[in-house]
C-alpha positions in Angstrom: 108.5 152.6 145.5 105.0 153.7 144.3 106.0 157.1 143.1 108.0 157.3 139.9 109.5 160.6 138.9 109.6 161.3 135.1 111.5 164.5 134.3 109.5 167.2 132.5 112.4 167.6 130.1 114.2 164.5 128.8 117.6 165.1 127.3 118.2 164.0 123.7 121.0 161.5 123.6 122.4 159.3 120.8 125.0 156.6 121.0 128.1 158.0 119.1 128.7 156.4 115.7 131.7 154.1 115.9 133.4 152.8 112.6 135.6 150.5 114.6 132.6 148.7 116.1 131.0 148.4 112.7 134.2 146.8 111.3 134.2 144.3 114.3 130.6 143.4 113.7 131.3 143.0 110.0 134.2 140.7 110.7 132.0 138.6 113.1 129.4 138.2 110.3 132.1 137.1 107.8 133.5 134.5 110.3 130.0 133.1 110.9 129.2 132.9 107.2 132.5 131.2 106.5 132.0 128.7 109.3 128.5 127.9 108.0 129.7 127.4 104.4 132.5 125.1 105.5 130.2 123.1 107.8 127.6 122.9 105.0 130.2 121.1 102.9 131.1 118.7 105.7 127.7 117.9 107.2 124.7 119.8 105.9 122.3 118.6 108.6 124.7 119.8 111.4 125.2 123.1 109.6 121.5 123.8 109.3 120.9 122.7 113.0 123.3 125.5 114.0 121.8 128.0 111.6 118.2 127.3 112.6 118.8 127.3 116.3 120.8 130.5 116.1 118.1 132.1 114.1 115.5 130.9 116.6 117.5 132.5 119.5 118.3 135.9 118.0 114.9 136.4 116.3 113.0 135.3 119.3 115.0 137.5 121.7 114.6 140.5 119.4 110.8 139.9 119.0 110.6 139.2 122.8 112.1 142.6 123.6 109.7 144.4 121.3 106.9 142.4 122.9 108.1 143.4 126.3 107.8 147.1 125.3 104.3 146.3 124.0 103.2 144.6 127.2 104.3 147.5 129.3 102.2 149.7 127.1 99.2 147.5 127.5 99.5 147.6 131.3 100.4 151.4 131.1 103.5 150.9 133.2 105.4 154.0 134.3 108.4 152.5 135.9 110.2 151.7 132.6 110.0 155.1 131.0 113.8 155.2 130.6 113.9 151.6 129.3 111.0 151.8 126.9 113.2 152.7 123.9 115.6 149.9 124.7 113.0 147.2 124.0 111.8 149.0 120.8 115.4 149.2 119.5 115.4 145.4 118.8 112.9 145.9 116.1 115.9 146.9 114.0 117.0 143.3 113.8 113.6 142.0 112.6 114.1 142.9 108.8 117.5 141.1 109.0 115.9 138.1 110.7 113.2 137.9 108.0 115.9 137.8 105.3 117.8 135.1 107.2 114.6 133.1 107.5 114.2 132.8 103.7 116.8 130.0 103.2 115.0 128.0 105.9 111.9 127.8 103.7 113.7 125.4 101.4 114.9 122.9 103.9 113.8 119.4 103.0 114.6 115.8 103.9 118.1 116.6 105.3 116.4 118.6 108.0 112.8 117.5 108.3 112.5 113.7 108.7 108.7 113.9 108.3 109.0 114.7 104.6 110.5 111.2 103.9 108.4 109.5 106.6 105.2 110.8 105.0 105.5 108.0 102.4 105.4 105.1 104.8 104.7 106.1 108.4 101.0 105.9 109.3 101.4 108.2 112.4 103.0 110.9 110.3 100.5 110.4 107.5 97.7 111.3 110.0 99.4 114.7 110.5 99.5 115.4 106.7 97.0 118.3 107.1 99.7 120.2 109.0 102.9 118.5 107.9 103.0 119.2 104.2 105.5 121.3 102.3 103.1 123.9 100.7 101.5 124.7 104.1 104.8 124.8 105.8 106.2 127.3 103.4 103.1 129.4 103.5 102.8 129.7 107.3 106.6 130.1 107.7 106.6 133.0 105.2 103.3 134.7 106.1 103.4 134.3 109.9 106.7 136.0 110.6 106.0 138.6 107.8 102.8 139.7 109.6 104.4 139.6 113.1 107.5 141.5 112.2 105.5 144.0 110.2 103.3 144.7 113.2 106.4 145.0 115.5 108.1 147.4 113.0 104.9 149.5 112.9 104.8 149.5 116.7 108.4 150.7 116.7 107.5 153.4 114.2 104.6 154.7 116.3 106.9 154.8 119.4 109.6 156.7 117.5 107.5 159.2 115.4 106.5 161.7 118.2 110.2 162.0 119.1 111.1 163.3 115.7 109.2 166.6 116.2 111.3 167.2 119.4 114.6 166.9 117.6 116.6 170.0 116.4 117.7 169.3 112.8 120.7 171.5 113.3 122.1 169.0 115.9 121.6 165.9 113.8 124.1 164.2 111.4 123.1 163.3 107.8 121.9 159.8 108.7 119.8 161.1 111.6 118.3 163.9 109.4 117.4 161.4 106.6 115.5 159.1 109.0 113.8 162.0 110.7 112.5 163.3 107.3 111.2 159.8 106.4 109.5 159.2 109.7 107.9 162.7 109.8 106.2 162.4 106.4 102.7 163.8 106.7 103.4 165.5 110.1 100.3 166.9 111.7 101.8 168.8 114.7 103.5 167.6 117.9 100.4 167.4 120.1 98.3 165.8 117.4 101.0 163.2 116.6 101.6 162.3 120.2 97.9 161.7 120.7 97.4 159.8 117.5 100.4 157.6 118.0 99.3 156.8 121.6 95.8 155.8 120.5 97.2 153.5 117.8 99.8 152.0 120.1 97.0 151.2 122.6 95.1 149.4 119.9 98.1 147.7 118.3 99.9 146.3 121.3 97.1 143.7 122.2 96.9 142.6 118.6 100.7 142.2 118.5 100.5 140.0 121.6 98.0 137.7 120.1 99.8 137.3 116.8 103.1 136.9 118.7 101.7 133.8 120.6 100.4 132.1 117.4 103.4 132.8 115.1 106.1 131.9 117.7 104.3 128.7 118.5 104.1 127.7 114.8 107.8 128.4 114.4 108.9 126.1 117.2 106.4 123.4 116.1 108.0 123.5 112.6 111.7 123.9 113.3 112.0 121.9 116.6 109.0 119.7 117.6 108.4 118.3 114.1 111.9 116.9 114.0 110.6 114.2 116.3 107.5 113.5 114.3 105.9 111.1 116.7 106.4 113.3 119.7 104.3 116.3 120.8 103.8 118.5 123.8 100.8 120.9 124.2 103.0 123.2 126.3 105.8 123.4 123.7 104.6 126.5 122.0 103.8 128.4 125.2 107.2 127.4 126.6 108.9 128.8 123.6 107.2 132.1 123.3 107.4 132.6 127.0 111.1 131.9 126.8 111.4 134.5 124.0 109.6 137.1 126.2 111.9 136.2 129.1 114.9 136.7 126.7 113.4 140.1 125.7 113.3 141.1 129.4 116.9 139.9 129.9 118.3 141.7 126.7 116.4 144.9 127.8 118.1 144.7 131.2 121.5 143.9 129.8 121.4 146.7 127.2 120.0 149.1 129.7 122.8 148.4 132.2 125.3 148.8 129.3 123.8 152.2 128.2 124.2 153.4 131.8 128.0 153.1 131.3 127.9 155.0 128.0 125.8 158.1 128.8 125.4 160.2 131.9 121.7 160.9 131.4 121.0 157.2 130.9 123.1 156.5 134.0 120.9 158.9 136.0 117.6 157.8 134.4 117.9 154.0 134.7 117.8 154.1 138.5 117.0 151.8 141.4 113.3 151.6 140.4 114.1 150.4 136.9 116.8 148.0 138.0 114.7 146.5 140.8 111.6 146.1 138.7 113.2 144.6 135.6 115.3 142.4 137.9 112.1 141.1 139.5 110.7 140.3 136.1 113.9 138.4 135.1 113.7 136.4 138.4 110.0 135.7 138.0 110.3 134.4 134.5 113.3 132.2 135.5 110.9 130.4 137.8 108.1 130.3 135.2 110.5 128.9 132.6 111.4 126.1 135.0 107.8 125.5 135.9 106.8 125.0 132.2 109.9 122.8 131.7 109.0 120.6 134.6 105.3 120.5 133.7 106.2 119.0 130.4 108.6 116.5 132.0 106.3 115.3 134.7 103.5 114.5 132.2 105.9 112.4 130.2 107.3 110.7 133.3 103.8 109.8 134.6 102.6 108.6 131.2 105.5 106.2 130.6 104.6 106.1 126.9 107.6 105.3 124.6 106.9 107.9 122.0 106.6 110.6 124.7 109.8 109.4 126.5 112.0 109.4 123.4 112.4 113.1 123.4 113.7 113.2 127.0 115.8 110.0 126.6 117.6 111.6 123.6 118.6 114.5 125.8 119.3 112.7 129.0 121.7 110.0 127.6 125.5 109.9 127.7 125.9 112.2 124.7 123.5 115.0 125.5 123.0 114.6 129.3 125.8 117.0 130.4 124.5 119.5 127.9 121.0 119.2 129.3 122.4 119.8 132.8 124.3 122.9 131.5 121.0 124.3 130.1 119.3 123.8 133.5 122.2 125.4 135.4 122.2 128.5 133.0 118.5 128.9 132.7 117.4 128.2 136.3 120.0 127.5 139.0 122.4 130.4 138.4 119.7 133.1 137.7 117.5 131.9 140.6 120.4 132.0 143.1 121.8 135.2 141.5 118.7 137.3 141.6 117.3 136.1 144.9 116.7 139.0 147.2 116.5 142.8 146.6 120.2 143.9 146.5 121.3 141.7 143.5 118.5 143.1 141.4 119.5 146.7 142.1 123.2 146.2 141.5 123.7 147.2 137.8 126.9 145.1 137.3 125.5 142.0 138.9 122.1 142.4 137.1 123.9 142.7 133.8 126.0 139.6 134.5 123.0 137.4 135.5 120.9 138.5 132.6 123.8 137.7 130.3 123.8 134.2 131.9 120.1 133.9 131.1 120.7 134.9 127.5 123.6 132.4 127.2 121.3 129.7 128.7 118.5 130.4 126.2 121.0 130.3 123.3 122.1 126.9 124.5 118.4 125.9 125.0 117.5 126.7 121.4 120.3 124.4 120.2 119.2 121.8 122.7 115.7 121.9 121.2 117.0 121.1 117.7 120.3 119.3 117.6 119.6 116.1 119.5 116.8 115.3 117.2 119.1 115.5 114.2 122.4 114.1 115.5 123.1 110.8 117.3 125.3 112.3 120.1 127.1 115.4 121.2 130.0 116.4 119.0 132.5 118.9 120.3 133.6 119.8 116.7 130.0 120.6 115.8 129.8 122.7 118.9 132.7 124.8 117.8 131.1 125.4 114.4 127.9 126.2 116.2 129.7 128.9 118.3 131.3 130.3 115.1 128.0 130.5 113.3 126.5 132.1 116.4 129.3 134.7 116.2 128.0 135.6 112.7 124.5 136.1 113.9 125.7 138.1 116.9 127.6 140.4 114.6 124.4 141.2 112.6 122.4 141.5 115.8 124.7 143.9 117.6 125.3 145.9 114.4 121.6 146.6 113.9 121.1 147.6 117.5 124.0 149.9 117.6 122.8 151.5 114.3 119.4 152.1 116.0 120.9 153.8 119.1 123.1 155.9 116.8 120.1 157.0 114.7 117.3 157.5 117.3 117.4 158.8 120.9 118.4 156.2 123.4 115.6 157.4 125.8 112.1 158.1 124.5 111.6 161.9 124.6 107.8 162.0 124.6 105.8 160.3 127.3 102.3 158.7 127.0 99.5 160.7 128.6 98.7 159.9 132.2 95.3 158.3 132.8 93.3 160.0 135.5 92.8 156.7 137.4 96.6 156.1 137.4 97.4 159.5 138.8 94.6 159.0 141.5 96.0 155.6 142.4 99.5 156.9 142.7 98.4 159.8 145.0 96.5 157.4 147.2 99.5 155.1 147.4 101.8 158.0 148.4 99.4 159.0 151.1 99.3 155.5 152.6 103.1 155.3 152.5 103.3 158.4 154.7 
């Protein structure tokens, strides 16, 4: 498996535009918006719990997918040449995610208990340097703005060299328009590929560092701060690692789906790609569980009431079955489903298991937020949560389909091969003989 063949010529393929799909995605958004407005009138806290947790899931998965593409650039991976564009595609959702974030800046006492507690609770008062409204609004606005901007610039650098390889005569009006915008100041194909590669190499590590900080702040603010006496030093790492895991899963799911839509994608996303991304999905399944248990075992050993409260809320009669469901979806089923080589290489099975992972993470995001705001599990609230999630899903799928209809689904240009990489591959091939 050491040798990875990258074709000298990569076929230019777009996902066909589909007005029917656009209508469906629009209807999904309207359904979600209506459900949110109705629930807002019934119980504003429950409505915002669903809104925030859905935002956390879809934005984190989109950012995780872009980060996955960035990490493979950092390590100069070759195996994912046909999947590289898939991860980058999810940058299309980030501007939408930022707009959806803006209403969350104005959440007050009905969502954040610490705002009211600040007046009388001495423990919360000691956290005033962090837990105050001006600082909350500043970091929640600036942090994602910086992170999403870096991710979008990363996507731009990954797309730009492809534009020079496209034939304008074969493009529709929308594709031509975006080609002209992205090619502004074009310096020639070879020069652009070299310049973009150099900038990508410098930008990807920066994006990784900003990603860790910003994603940690987001989960501290919108999940951990809801239990203002409780804290976990692993919480931020667990969240952004889960987002990265979701990025791996959504890349795998989308890649397997693209195989069914395009012959060249079917041929290009082969055994190597399926096996490697399957291994990553399996590995992060174990890592997610390790971080989950690492937090739990510290709380169990400590036996401190303010630390136990978080787990007691989620292990009681109301939320206990939901907690079990999260563990089943995020660990038991993916672990068993991806154990061994064959399941990872079967595209249908790999797609099914990565969908289970994504569904598990969607439930996990709600599990992080809702028990802290509501006394017990409410089936009616769950139905509204699903409907609100449908609205977010409509926007999510709509932006991704637009991306694949506007830009090539497989990256046309390939990064230059470093001499040491070629040398290592040759040595590996010689050993395998």
